[in-house]
N, C-alpha and C positions, 0 to 999 in steps of 0.2 A: 504494500500500500504506500503510495507516495504521500509526501507531506501535505499537499493541497487537499487530497481526499480525507486525510486524518483531520485537518482543520475543519473541513466542511461537515464531517460527521459530528464533530464536537458542537459546531454551530447548530446543526439540526437537533441534536440532543438537548441543547440549551433552550432552543425555541420550543420544542415539544414539552420540556419540563415547565417552562413558563406558561404554556397553554394549559397543561394539566392543573397547575397551581391556580390559575385564573378560574377554571371551571369548578374546582373544588371550593373556591372562595366566594362564589356568587352565582346568581341565576341569570343566564343569558338565553334569550329566546330566539336570537337570530345570529347568523354568522357575521353579519355586519356589526352587531353589538360586540361580538368577540374581537373582531378586527380593531374596532375603535378602542376597546379596553387594552389590547396588546400594544397599540400605538401610544396610548397614554402611559402605559408601563415603560415603554422604550424611553419616553421623555423623562419620566421620574427617576429611572434607574440608569440613565445614560447608556442604554443598550440598544443594539440595532438588530432586529430579527429579519427585516426586509421581507415581510410576509405579504403575499398577495392572496386574493380570494381563492384561487386554485390551489395554492400551497396549503392554505388553511383547510380546505375541503379534504385534501390528501392527508394532512396530519390528523384530522378528526377521524378519518377512516382507519388509518394505520393504528391509532391509539384506541380504537373502538369506543370513541366518544359519540354518544347518540342522544337523541331527545327522549326525555322522560314522558310518561303519560300526561304530565301537566304541561308539556311543551317547552321545557328548558333543557339545555344540554347537561348531561351527567357523565361522569367517568364510570366505566364498567367496574363492578366490584372486584374483578380479577386484577385489573390494573392498579386499583387503589391498594389492594392487599400486597401486590408485588412491590409497590412503592414503599409501603410501611416496612416490608421485609428488607428491602434494600437499605432503607434509612437505618433500621436497627443493625444490620450487618456493618454499615459504615460507622455507626456509633460505637459498637463493640470493638471494632478494629482501632478506632481513634483512642478509645479508653484503655486499650490493651487488656480487655476483660478476659477472664478465664473462669471456667466452671470448676468448682471444687466438689469432690465427692469423697466419701459419703457425708451427708448431713442428715440428721434425724429431726423429727418433729414430735412434740408431745402437746396434747390439748388438755387443758384443765377447765372444768366448769365450776362456777361459784355463783353466789348471789350477785345479782346485778348491782354495780356500784363498788364492788370490792376488787374488780379485775385489775385495776392499776396497782393497788396495794399488794395483791398477790404476786403480780409480775415483778414489782420492785423487790419484794422479799426473795423471790426465786433468783433474780439477777444478783442480789447481794450474797446469798448463800452459795450459789453455783457459778460465780463470776468466771471461773476458768473454762467452764463447759458451755455456758449460754452465749450464743451469738446474737440473739435478738428475741424480743417478745412483742407480740401484737395483741392488743386488748380490744374487746368490743362486746357489749351486751352480755356480761356474765361469762365470758370465755377468754381464756388466755392461751394463745398459741406460742409455744416455746420452740425456737430454732436452736438446736444444740449440736455440738460435736458428738460423734458416736463415742460411747464409752468402751474402754477395754475391759473385758471381763463382765462386770456387772453393768446392766443397762441403766441409762439415765432414768427411764420410765420406772424401773425398779426402785431407784433412789427416791423418786417422787412418791411412789406407792407406800414406801416405808414411812414417809412423813404422815400420810393419810391414815395409816394403820395405828399410829400413835394416838391420834385424836379419837 
């Protein structure tokens, strides 16, 4: 692939990305309204898409952007899902994120209103093992490192057996 074709494909991707962002951000009932919005975006962002009516029609077809039953243009659910997946992939790479296994979960139920106190107590007693707690409506979800030998859940059950 020569340098000019590579530049052109980047320009096409950038234009199509702007088009998808535009459709996701508003309701456009005609291609002319989309063209006008893209031209306004060009002015505001100092970009140049150089898009014509025929190019817009082709981009809409390629991106599977069609009109909804209400008459405005919508992005296909598949394209939207692909974009979210690509955005997440990019974020994970940028953040140098890694998955760590194994991690265990334990759920405790209690009277509503006590969940934050219970979570705080568990984090205090098991600070080496507890990675996070999540509290809501009488439930405490504990995210913890797996225990060697005895299970963390067994440790928690021993506490309840005392009461």
